C-alpha positions as CSV (number, residue, x, y, z in Angstrom):
1,M,-2.8,-10.4,-22.7
2,S,-6.1,-10.1,-20.9
3,L,-4.6,-11.3,-17.6
4,V,-1.8,-8.7,-17.9
5,L,-4.3,-5.9,-18.6
6,L,-6.6,-6.9,-15.8
7,S,-3.6,-7.0,-13.4
8,I,-2.3,-3.5,-14.5
9,A,-5.4,-1.5,-15.3
10,P,-6.8,-1.2,-11.7
11,A,-3.5,0.1,-10.4
12,L,-3.2,2.5,-13.4
13,L,-6.7,3.9,-12.5
14,V,-5.6,4.5,-8.9
15,I,-2.4,6.3,-10.1
16,I,-4.4,8.5,-12.5
17,Y,-6.8,9.4,-9.7
18,I,-4.1,10.2,-7.2
19,Y,-2.0,12.1,-9.8
20,Y,-4.9,14.4,-10.8
21,S,-5.8,14.9,-7.1
22,D,-2.4,16.6,-6.8
23,K,-4.0,19.9,-7.8
24,Y,-1.3,22.5,-7.3
25,D,2.2,21.1,-7.9
26,K,2.4,17.8,-9.8
27,E,5.4,15.6,-9.4
28,P,7.9,14.9,-12.2
29,K,6.8,11.8,-14.1
30,H,10.2,10.2,-14.2
31,L,10.4,10.2,-10.3
32,L,6.9,8.7,-10.2
33,F,8.0,6.0,-12.6
34,V,11.1,5.3,-10.5
35,C,8.9,4.9,-7.3
36,F,6.6,2.6,-9.2
37,F,9.6,0.5,-10.4
38,L,11.0,0.4,-6.9
39,G,7.7,-1.0,-5.6
40,A,7.3,-3.4,-8.5
41,V,10.8,-4.9,-8.2
42,G,12.4,-3.8,-5.0
43,S,9.5,-4.0,-2.5
44,I,8.1,-7.2,-3.9
45,L,11.5,-8.8,-3.9
46,I,12.2,-7.9,-0.3
47,A,8.7,-9.1,0.8
48,S,8.9,-12.3,-1.3
49,V,12.3,-13.4,0.0
50,S,11.1,-12.6,3.6
51,H,8.0,-14.7,3.1
52,L,9.9,-17.5,1.6
53,V,12.4,-17.6,4.5
54,V,9.7,-17.5,7.1
55,S,7.6,-20.2,5.5
56,Q,10.6,-22.5,5.2
57,Y,11.7,-22.2,8.8
58,F,8.3,-21.6,10.4
59,P,5.8,-24.1,8.9
60,V,3.6,-23.7,12.0
61,L,2.3,-20.5,10.4
62,E,0.1,-22.6,8.1
63,N,-1.8,-23.8,11.2
64,P,-5.3,-22.3,11.0
65,V,-5.4,-21.5,14.7
66,V,-6.7,-18.0,15.1
67,W,-3.8,-16.5,17.1
68,I,-1.3,-18.0,14.7
69,Q,-3.1,-16.5,11.7
70,F,-3.3,-13.2,13.6
71,F,0.5,-13.2,14.0
72,K,0.9,-14.2,10.4
73,A,-1.4,-11.4,9.1
74,F,0.0,-8.5,11.2
75,I,3.7,-9.4,11.4
76,V,4.7,-11.9,8.7
77,V,2.6,-10.3,5.9
78,A,1.5,-6.8,6.8
79,L,4.6,-5.5,8.6
80,V,7.0,-7.1,6.1
81,E,5.2,-5.8,3.0
82,E,4.5,-2.3,4.3
83,F,8.1,-1.9,5.6
84,S,9.4,-3.1,2.2
85,K,7.4,-0.1,0.7
86,Y,8.2,2.3,3.5
87,I,12.0,2.1,3.0
88,F,11.8,3.3,-0.6
89,V,9.4,6.2,0.2
90,R,11.6,7.1,3.2
91,Y,15.1,6.8,1.8
92,F,14.4,7.7,-1.9
93,A,11.4,9.9,-2.2
94,Q,11.1,11.8,1.2
95,G,14.6,13.3,1.0
96,H,14.2,14.4,-2.7
97,K,14.0,18.1,-3.4
98,E,10.8,17.5,-5.4
99,F,9.1,16.3,-2.2
100,D,8.1,19.8,-1.4
101,E,4.5,19.6,0.0
102,P,2.6,17.2,2.3
103,Y,0.6,15.7,-0.6
104,D,3.8,14.4,-2.1
105,G,3.9,11.8,0.7
106,I,0.6,10.3,-0.7
107,M,1.8,10.6,-4.3
108,Y,5.1,8.7,-3.8
109,A,3.8,6.2,-1.4
110,V,0.9,5.3,-3.7
111,M,3.3,4.9,-6.6
112,V,5.5,2.4,-4.6
113,S,2.3,0.6,-3.4
114,M,0.9,0.3,-6.9
115,G,4.1,-1.0,-8.3
116,F,4.0,-3.6,-5.5
117,A,0.3,-4.4,-6.3
118,V,0.9,-4.8,-10.0
119,T,3.7,-7.4,-9.6
120,E,1.7,-9.2,-6.9
121,N,-1.4,-9.1,-9.1
122,L,0.5,-10.6,-12.0
123,A,1.7,-13.5,-9.9
124,Y,-1.7,-14.3,-8.5
125,A,-3.5,-13.9,-11.9
126,F,-1.2,-16.3,-13.7
127,Q,-1.8,-18.8,-10.9
128,G,-5.6,-18.3,-10.5
129,G,-6.7,-17.0,-13.9
130,I,-9.1,-14.2,-14.9
131,D,-11.5,-14.7,-12.0
132,T,-8.6,-14.0,-9.6
133,A,-7.5,-11.0,-11.5
134,I,-11.0,-9.5,-11.5
135,Y,-11.5,-10.3,-7.8
136,R,-8.2,-8.6,-6.9
137,A,-9.1,-5.5,-9.0
138,F,-11.9,-4.7,-6.6
139,T,-10.2,-5.9,-3.4
140,A,-6.4,-6.1,-3.1
141,V,-5.6,-3.2,-5.4
142,P,-7.9,-0.7,-3.6
143,A,-6.5,-2.1,-0.3
144,H,-2.9,-1.5,-1.3
145,A,-3.9,2.0,-2.4
146,T,-5.4,2.8,1.0
147,F,-2.4,1.5,2.8
148,G,-0.2,3.7,0.6
149,I,-2.4,6.8,1.1
150,I,-2.5,6.4,4.9
151,M,1.3,5.8,5.1
152,G,2.0,8.7,2.7
153,Y,-0.3,11.1,4.6
154,Y,1.8,10.8,7.7
155,M,5.1,10.7,5.7
156,G,4.0,14.0,4.1
157,K,3.4,15.5,7.5
158,A,6.7,14.1,8.7
159,K,8.7,15.9,6.0
160,F,7.6,19.3,7.2
161,S,7.6,18.5,11.0
162,R,10.2,18.6,13.7
163,N,8.8,15.2,14.7
164,R,9.7,13.4,11.5
165,I,10.6,10.0,13.1
166,K,7.3,10.0,15.0
167,F,5.1,10.7,12.0
168,N,7.0,8.4,9.7
169,L,6.5,5.5,12.2
170,I,2.8,6.4,12.7
171,G,2.4,6.1,8.9
172,L,4.2,2.7,8.8
173,G,2.2,1.6,11.9
174,L,-1.2,2.5,10.6
175,A,-0.6,1.1,7.1
176,T,0.5,-2.2,8.8
177,F,-2.5,-2.1,11.1
178,F,-5.0,-1.7,8.3
179,H,-3.2,-4.3,6.1
180,G,-3.1,-6.7,9.1
181,I,-6.8,-6.4,9.7
182,Y,-7.7,-6.9,6.1
183,D,-5.5,-10.0,5.8
184,F,-6.5,-11.5,9.1
185,F,-10.2,-11.7,8.3
186,L,-9.3,-13.3,5.0
187,F,-6.9,-15.8,6.6
188,I,-9.6,-17.1,9.0
189,N,-12.3,-17.3,6.3
190,Y,-13.0,-20.9,7.5
191,I,-15.3,-19.1,10.1
192,P,-18.6,-18.5,8.2
193,G,-19.1,-14.9,7.3
194,I,-15.9,-13.6,8.9
195,S,-14.5,-12.3,5.6
196,I,-16.9,-9.4,5.8
197,G,-14.5,-7.9,8.3
198,A,-11.9,-7.5,5.5
199,F,-14.3,-5.5,3.4
200,L,-15.5,-3.4,6.2
201,S,-11.9,-2.5,7.0
202,L,-11.3,-1.7,3.4
203,A,-14.4,0.6,3.4
204,V,-13.0,2.4,6.5
205,G,-9.6,2.7,4.8
206,I,-11.2,4.2,1.7
207,L,-13.0,6.8,3.8
208,L,-9.9,7.7,5.7
209,S,-7.9,7.9,2.5
210,Q,-10.4,10.4,1.0
211,K,-10.1,12.5,4.1
212,A,-6.3,12.4,4.0
213,I,-6.3,13.5,0.4
214,R,-8.6,16.5,1.2
215,I,-6.5,17.6,4.1
216,H,-3.3,17.6,2.2
217,Q,-4.9,19.4,-0.8
218,R,-6.2,22.1,1.6
219,N,-2.7,22.4,3.3
220,S,-0.7,22.6,0.0
221,H,2.1,25.1,0.1
222,F,1.2,25.9,-3.5
223,R,-2.5,26.5,-3.0
224,P,-3.5,30.0,-4.1
225,K,-4.3,32.2,-1.1
């Protein structure tokens, strides 16, 4: 039970924070739950199957050579996982009538990302125990939250722009970029002290996420004039 709580609680705290940061027009809870479910089941399934297929046919990716780990971090892991979240935000949430202000991009993208993070957390926690669950509560969960906020910020801009494709792809690209940086420094942790790069990238992601939230709050269509 403690493993389950430790796996779920950090994501729940993120969700509560993002939900109450939506100051002017909160989203229907049933839609938020659907997005969470899509992330927890759909996104994680797509990513897991992709990782399984790649690892089976490309065992060279386990080679610790830096350039191989760079490719693994940015393409095999980051792009696959962020795209698996993106497709549900893009093809379920973004076209919905309730997606009616830029902040909604952040809200729905974070729900999908937190669904993904909870399922991933549970898998890692049952393998590694309480220490792993606690470690991920302060690292992987905030990281997935920042990836979701950054992606959602641009998908929120896209909904109300004539350049929807451009902004959607910028969101996917930046989420992948920050995810790739974070994973890359962890993948090459055999180099002494290099892991600090992951935590620095996470810090930058958190700062950018806070800025993104403030901008969309300020630009809300429902903000009193």
